[in-house]
C-alpha positions in Angstrom: 10.4 179.3 209.8 7.2 180.4 211.7 4.8 179.1 209.0 6.3 175.6 209.2 6.1 175.5 213.1 2.4 176.5 212.7 1.6 173.8 210.1 3.1 171.2 212.3 1.2 172.4 215.5 -2.3 172.4 214.1 -2.3 168.7 213.1 -1.0 167.7 216.6 -3.8 169.7 218.4 -6.4 168.2 216.2 -5.1 164.7 217.1 -5.2 165.4 220.8 -8.6 166.8 220.9 -10.0 163.8 218.9 -8.3 161.5 221.4 -9.7 163.6 224.3 -13.3 162.7 223.0 -12.8 159.2 222.0 -14.8 157.7 225.0 -17.4 160.3 225.3 -21.1 159.7 224.7 -22.0 159.8 221.0 -24.5 158.3 218.7 -22.9 154.9 218.6 -22.4 154.9 222.5 -25.0 157.2 223.9 -23.6 156.4 227.5 -20.0 156.8 226.6 -17.5 154.1 227.2 -15.0 153.2 229.9 -11.5 154.5 229.1 -9.1 151.5 229.3 -6.4 154.0 230.7 -8.7 155.0 233.6 -8.1 153.4 237.0 -9.7 149.9 237.0 -12.2 151.1 239.8 -13.8 153.5 237.3 -15.7 150.3 236.2 -17.3 150.1 239.7 -20.4 151.8 238.1 -20.3 149.8 234.8 -23.5 147.8 235.6 -25.3 151.1 236.5 -24.4 152.8 233.1 -27.6 153.3 231.1 -31.1 154.4 232.0 -33.3 152.9 234.7 -36.9 153.3 235.8 -37.0 153.8 239.5 -39.2 154.3 242.5 -38.1 156.8 245.1 -39.4 157.3 248.6 -38.1 159.7 251.4 -39.0 160.6 254.8 -41.0 163.7 255.9 -39.5 165.7 258.8 -41.9 164.0 261.2 -40.3 160.6 260.4 -43.2 159.4 258.3 -42.6 158.1 254.6 -43.6 160.2 251.7 -45.6 158.8 248.8 -43.5 156.9 246.2 -42.4 159.0 243.2 -41.5 157.6 239.9 -38.2 158.7 238.4 -35.6 158.0 235.7 -32.0 157.7 236.6 -29.3 157.7 233.9 -25.6 157.1 234.3 -22.9 157.7 231.6 -19.3 157.9 231.3 -17.8 161.4 231.0 -14.5 163.2 230.8 -13.4 160.8 228.0 -14.4 157.6 230.0 -12.6 158.5 233.2 -15.5 159.7 235.3 -19.3 158.9 235.7 -22.1 161.4 235.5 -25.7 160.6 236.6 -28.9 162.5 236.1 -32.2 162.1 237.7 -35.6 163.3 236.5 -38.5 162.8 239.1 -42.0 163.0 238.1 -42.6 165.8 240.5 -40.4 168.0 238.5 -37.2 167.8 240.6 -34.0 167.1 238.8 -30.5 166.2 240.2 -27.2 164.7 239.3 -23.7 163.9 240.3 -20.2 163.9 239.0 -18.2 160.7 240.2 -14.5 160.8 240.0 -12.1 158.0 241.3 -8.9 159.1 242.8 -6.4 156.1 242.7 -4.0 157.8 245.3 -6.7 157.9 248.0 -8.5 154.6 246.6 -11.8 156.6 247.0 -14.6 157.8 244.8 -15.4 161.5 245.2 -19.0 162.4 244.3 -20.4 166.0 244.0 -24.2 166.3 244.1 -26.3 168.9 242.4 -30.0 169.6 242.4 -32.7 171.8 240.9 -34.3 172.4 244.3 -31.3 173.9 246.0 -28.3 175.9 244.6 -25.6 176.0 247.3 -22.6 178.1 247.2 -20.5 174.9 247.0 -21.6 171.4 246.0 -22.0 168.8 248.8 -19.6 165.9 248.3 -19.3 162.3 249.5 -16.4 159.8 249.3 -16.0 156.1 249.6 -15.4 153.0 247.7 -16.9 149.6 246.6 -16.7 147.0 249.4 -16.2 143.2 249.5 -19.9 142.7 249.0 -20.0 144.7 245.8 -21.8 147.5 247.3 -20.6 151.1 246.6 -20.6 153.0 249.9 -20.1 156.7 250.2 -19.9 159.1 253.3 -20.1 162.7 254.2 -19.9 164.4 257.6 -23.5 165.4 258.6 -25.0 166.6 261.8 -28.6 165.2 262.8 -31.3 167.8 263.2 -30.5 167.5 267.0 -27.0 168.5 266.6 -25.5 165.1 267.1 -22.3 164.3 265.0 -22.7 161.7 262.3 -22.5 160.9 258.7 -24.7 160.7 255.7 -24.2 157.3 254.3 -25.3 156.5 250.6 -25.3 152.8 249.5 -25.7 151.3 246.1 -26.6 147.6 246.6 -28.1 144.6 244.8 -26.3 145.8 241.6 -27.0 143.6 238.8 -27.3 143.9 234.9 -31.2 144.2 235.7 -31.0 147.3 238.0 -29.9 148.2 241.4 -31.1 149.6 244.8 -30.0 152.6 246.8 -30.4 153.9 250.2 -29.5 157.1 252.1 -28.9 156.9 255.8 -27.9 159.1 258.8 -25.4 157.2 260.9 -24.3 158.2 264.3 -20.4 158.5 264.8 -20.4 155.3 267.0 -22.9 153.7 264.6 -25.4 153.1 267.4 -28.1 154.9 265.5 -28.8 154.2 261.8 -31.7 156.2 260.4 -32.8 155.5 256.7 -34.0 158.8 255.1 -34.4 157.8 251.4 -34.7 154.6 249.4 -34.7 154.1 245.5 -35.3 150.9 243.6 -34.4 150.7 240.1 -34.8 148.5 237.1 -33.3 148.7 233.7 
């Protein structure tokens, strides 16, 4: 009886593994595909899927803007089309990325960020959602350099089939201060 059970189990496992990879990136779909069983909000990043040429500019600690840096930003579906991963390659050698998962129970995106410049003990994470204007807005608690309580706000905006823009801002708790610290402009 044991050999019959083994013969039945092996084909079932093979089908399950193939189904788990059905929407993964492959030769035909290099950026993967959206899984139709994923929460519909997983498509919030659909227009960003692919590779963009971007220009990035961020602030120095004295408040002045650094020189513009060219970068490539690539988005793809992962986890069998139920999550989104992005990867960044900057001309200055810096690499970074994020894993983006949508939680239907909280109606929020949860985004974990990693970078080649800093390897923290735990990854920083932002959460948020797509708003009525079609912007994707993410927040994370963050103190200002002077110790004031506030948030890091990351916003994807002007999203279209041709590209998108992105900005990082520090926001005071009462929103009386909004300080942009990073801007990225991308075209496909």
